Every structure is written in structure tokens, then in C-alpha cells.
N, C-alpha and C positions, 0 to 999 in steps of 0.2 A: 329724241327723249324730250318730254314735256312735264314740267312741273306745274301743278294747280294748286293754289292756296285760296280758299274761300273766306269771307268775313261778312260781317253785317247782321248776322242772325240775333235774335233775342226774343223777348216777352213783349207782345203787343195786344191790346184789346181788339176785340172783334170791331170791324169797320176801319181799323188803323191801316198804316202803311209802314213798309220796310224797304229797304233797297241792298240788295246782296251783291257783293263784289267777288270777282274770281280773277286774280292775279295769275299771270302765266309767264313762264320762263322757260328757256331751252330753244326749241324751234321757233322760226319766225312766226310770230303770231298771226299775221296776216295771210299765213299760208293754210289755215284750216279752220273748219267750222267748229262752233261752240254748242253746247248744249247744256241745259239744266234738268235735273231730275229730283225727285224727292222719295223718302221712304218713312212711312208712318210705322209705329210700333205694330209687330204682328202683320205687317203687309208687305207686298212685293214693292220693289222700286217701281216707280212710274214717271213716265215722260212728262215733262212741264213745258218746255219751250226749246226751240233751235234757232242759230241764227248763222247764215253763211259767212264765208270769209272776209266780204266786203261790209257786211251789215245791212245790205239791200234786201235780202229774203230772210223772213222770219216764219216760224210755224209753232202754233200753240195746241196743247191739249184743250179740247172742249171745256174742261173744267176751270180753266183760269183764262179764257179768251174774254178779252174785254176788261179785265182786271190786272192782269200782268203785262209787263212789257220787258222784252228781252233786248239789249243793245250791247254794243262793243265799242271801244276806243283803241284802234290799233297802235296809235302813237303811245299810248300809256299800257299796251300788252294787258288790258283788262276788259272782262266782260261783266255785265250787270244784269240783275233781273230786279225790276221795280215792281213791287207787289202792292197793289192798292185794294181797298174794300176786303181786307182779309177776313176769313170765316174760321171758326174752329177747326173745320175739317182741312184746313191749309196747313195744320200743326204737323211737323215732319223734319227730318233730317234732309236738308237740301244739298245736293252735290253738282258741282260743274263737271263737264267732261268735254274732252277733245276728241274730235273726228278727223283723223288725217287722211282719210280716203280719196278726198277731193272729188267726190261724187255730185252730180247735178242736184242730187235731191238731198234735201234734209232729212235726217234720220230721227226715229222716235224710239228705237229699240236699243236697250243699254249695250248689247253684244256689239253694235256697230261703232261703238266708241272705244278709243284706244288708251285714253288716260283719264283718271279721275283724281277729284281732290279729296280731302278727308272729311268734308262736309261741314255744315254749319246748322245748328238748331234753330228752329222758328217754332215758337209756341204762340198760339192765339187763343186768349182766353174769352169766353163768353159773358 
């Protein structure tokens, strides 16, 4: 069992930055990969970024590559999503998720993740 709690969302102007945090509890944090997804009103949930258990390997959606950075601190049981150069189209509820499959590959499909946080709202004004 894994519990995930996101924080750090808010309202920011276009071009600004935010850092989201995802605090995990339950199973050993360093034993699983983490991902970030987002869902805008009226749209399906979409993949943003993923990171493997050690933090060495990362994977990004094309829409955020070069602007967002995923990281993790296993000593603090926390994953992060640093978001820079934010755009109005980044507005969404952002979710962190845990992938317990211990696969070699990082996953981008929501069904491949086992546990989810409650989400945090990010709003980017133009």
C-alpha cells in the first residue's frame, strides 16, 4: 500500500515557475518508479513525466520537455516536478502516481500506475 499527497499547486502568470511535491508513505519509496500526470477540464488525463526508483532515468512528454524537470529525494520519500516557462495550456490538475511493477521501462500510460494522489490544481494565467 502506498499513500501519495501532492502539494505546491497554485496560480502563476505565464512564464512563471512552480514546484510540485509528492510525499509518499507506506511501501519503501526507493522501491518504485514515480510519475506525474495532469488533467485539464474536459480532457483526458495525460502523461507528463516519470522517474525510475533511483532517479537516474527520466522520461518526459514532448509538450513539457525542456521546461519541466522531475526528480526525487528517496531520503525524504518525496518526488518533485519543477515547472518552468509555464504556459496557459499547462493549466490542469496535476497528479503524482506510483508504479510498483519494477519494470525496466518507464511508463506513460495511467493504467500502468498502481497508486495515485488526490491532485493539486495548477492555473497559469495569460
